[in-house]
N, C-alpha and C positions, 0 to 999 in steps of 0.2 A: 586538353590534359584533364583529369577524373576528376577534381574540384571546382572547375572555371563553366563548363556547362552547369553542373546542377545549382552554384549559386546564382549564375545570370538568371534561371528561370524562378528560384525563391522572390519572394513578397520583399521589396528595397525600405518597405517604411516601417518607421520605428517601431510603429503598433505592434508589426506579425514580431518583430525580436523582442519588444516588452512584455507581452504575453508568452511567448515563447518563452524566454528568462526566468520569468514568474513563476511558470509551471517549474522546472527544472530546480529551481533555488526553493521551492515548496520541497520536492522529493527529499533533497538534500537532506535540512534541515530535519524533515518528519522521520527518515529513516536512520538520522545518525543520532537525534534528540527526545523522538516520544514514539520511537514506535511504527513509524507507519502511516497514523488514523490520518495526519493531515495531508500527507502526500498522496492520498486518492485524491484531492482535489486536481492534481496536474491535470489526469486526461482531459475533466471536462473543460479545465483553463483551455490545454491546447485546442482542442478542439474549438473552441473559438477561431482561429483560424486554420486548421485543416479537417479534413475528412476523418471518419474513425481508422482505417487499416492504418491510412499512413502515422496518423498519432501513434498508434501502436508500435509500429518500427521504428519513428525518431526515439521511444521513448525507451525500446527496452535497454538497449547497449546505455544510454543514459544512467535508467535503473540498476544495472548490472555493475555500474562502474562505482557508480554509489555504494551498492551493498558491498565490494570490495574493501571501499575508504569503512563503510561501518563495522565488518567484524573484524578490521584489524586495531581499529580503534578501543570494540567493546570485546577483543577476544579470550578475554579472561570469563567471562560471564553469560553464563549457557546453560539451557538443562538439556544434558544430553537424551534423557530417556523422553520427556518430552517431546522434543524435536524432532525425535525417531518418529512417534506420532503423527505427529503436524507434516510430516513429508511423507510419511507414506499415504496419509488419503488426500492429500494436495494432488498428488501425482493421480488418482485416479480421477479428479477434479479435471484436472487440465486435460487429461485423456478423454474425456467426454467433453471439454471444451472444442477440441483438435477435428474430433466427430462429428460435432455437431457444429462448428460455427460459420456455417453456409444459412443453416435453418433457424439460426435461431435470431429472434424480436431482442436488439438490442433496449431500445427502448422499455419493453415491459421488463426486463430483467434490471437496469438500471432504476427503475422504480419499484421494485422489489428490496433490489440491494439498502437503496431510500431508506426504506417502510425501517427493516432491520435495524440502521443504523437510529434515525430518529427515536424509535422505540428504546433502544439500547440507552439509547444517553439519556432520555426523559425519564426514563426507570432511575437512573443513578441520581437524579434531582429530584426525584418525588423522594427517595429512600433519604436522600442528602436533610429534604424540605420534612419528612414524617420518619427520624432517626429510631423512638422507639421500640416499633412494632415492625421494621422492614432492614433492620441494619446485622447485616453479617455477622455471626459471631465467631470465632475460631474456630471450632466445631464445622458452621458453614461451609468455611473456605475449605477445612482438610477434604470435605467430603466431594467438594467439586474438584480438588485435586487429584482426587481417588476414581474418578468419572473422567479422566482426562482422554482414553482411550475412547468409550461412544462418543462424547463430544465432538471426538475432535474428526470423529468421521462422520456428523453432518457440517461443521462450520469449517473444519479443512478441507473437507472437497468443494464445499461452497468456496471457500477463496482458493483453492484452484481455478477452477473452474470459471469463475468471476475473474480474476486475476486474470486468466487466458485471454478472455473474449472483450475487456478492457479497464484491465489494469485497476481494478478496485477490489484487489483482493485483500485491501489494507483493514475493509472494514470487516466481514466476516471472522478475520482474524484476532482483531479485535474483541469484538464479542464472547470469543473463543479464551480469550488469556486475562482480561481482567477481572473479571469474578474471580479470578484465582487470587489476585491481590499479591501480586507477586514482585518482590524489589524492582525499583524502577531499571535500576540496572542490569537485571537478569530478564526482564520483559523484551529490554530494549537488544540484548545482547544476540537469545534466544531468536529473537524476529531477524534480525539478521542472517544469522543462517539461516532460515529458514527463506526469506527472499531469496538469498545469494543460491540455494539448493531449487528453489523453483525458478525461479529465472531462466536460470543456464539451461534447464531439462526446456526451457520454449523454443532457444537458440535455432537447433534444428526443425522444431517445426516448422519455425515463421519462414524459414528459408526454402523449406516441404510448400508451404502457399504460397510463395513469391509475393513475399510483402518488404520484404530489404531489395533495395533500388541504390542507386548512385546517390540519388535527389536522396533520401531517409539519411543513408550513411553519410552524406557532405553535413545535412543540418544538425546531424546528432554530434558530430566532429566539431562543427563549430561552437555548439552550446557544451560542451566537456567542461570549458576552463573556469563552470561555473558552480561543478558539483561540489572543488574544496573546499570553496568560502561556503557554503551552507554545510556541510561538516560540519564545519569548525565551528559554525555557530548554535548547530543544531549541540553539538556536544557539551558547547559554553552554557549554553539554556541549561541544557539536564545535571550537570555538577551543579546546578546556582538554585534548582527546586528541590523540595520536599516531597513526600512521597504524595500527600495530600493534595498538595497544586500539583505535581504530574497526571492524577488521575481528572482532577478536577479538568483540567485542560485536555486530554484524552477524550474524556467525556464529551465537554463541549464542544471540542469540533465533529464526533461522531452527530451527534443532534444539529448541528447546523450544516453538514454536510449533507445529514439525512436529508433535511427538510431543501437542501439547496439540488438533490438529485430527485424529489418527489414530483417538486415544482418546475424542473429543466429551466431552473434560473442559469 
């Protein structure tokens, strides 16, 4: 049968499935409740038990299913004009990732992304500690929002590129979105449409690269029931925290994730 052979080939150890389930749970909670930052931990977690390209192939169908759930939950919250620039430049980044995936030094890319995440999270807490001279006012925030297109050309291109080669596109996206100080519902809803768009575009490219097979699809299928649990937890958490706590959690996740990627833990 289609599933029997791949399942036999999988590790039967509880550790394998615990690690894989944790990775999927992080994705579902993060995408549905926190705009995706914490979900970037899923690939590093899954790398504990699977090689890189197999990790990407297993997680992509699960990401897509989570994106569909999240879009449905937050369907009324999206900045469409902002989304246009985000997706446009992410397509450029994904195209570069597809063309140069064989020549990419994944370890160097991971460290660079980690450094950006660590710097961004650390800068937020520094400004929180010294609010007088570094606190963004409404005029600063409006100026940042007006520069959405040029900022997207950098951060969303990097998001599309890093998302394609390592599924860590959430970190550059957070660097792009967080300074805009959008309401958390708008931020999560816009992020949901963004990730659904770019992850859908990856499917034919992954097939062309031969990354999907019976084994990866079987693992994805087994892990799918975890997604609705994580999505509902993420939505519940988002509804019960205010904007101040939301941004503190998001930046803390960036700081810790950046440190993890830099140190290779």
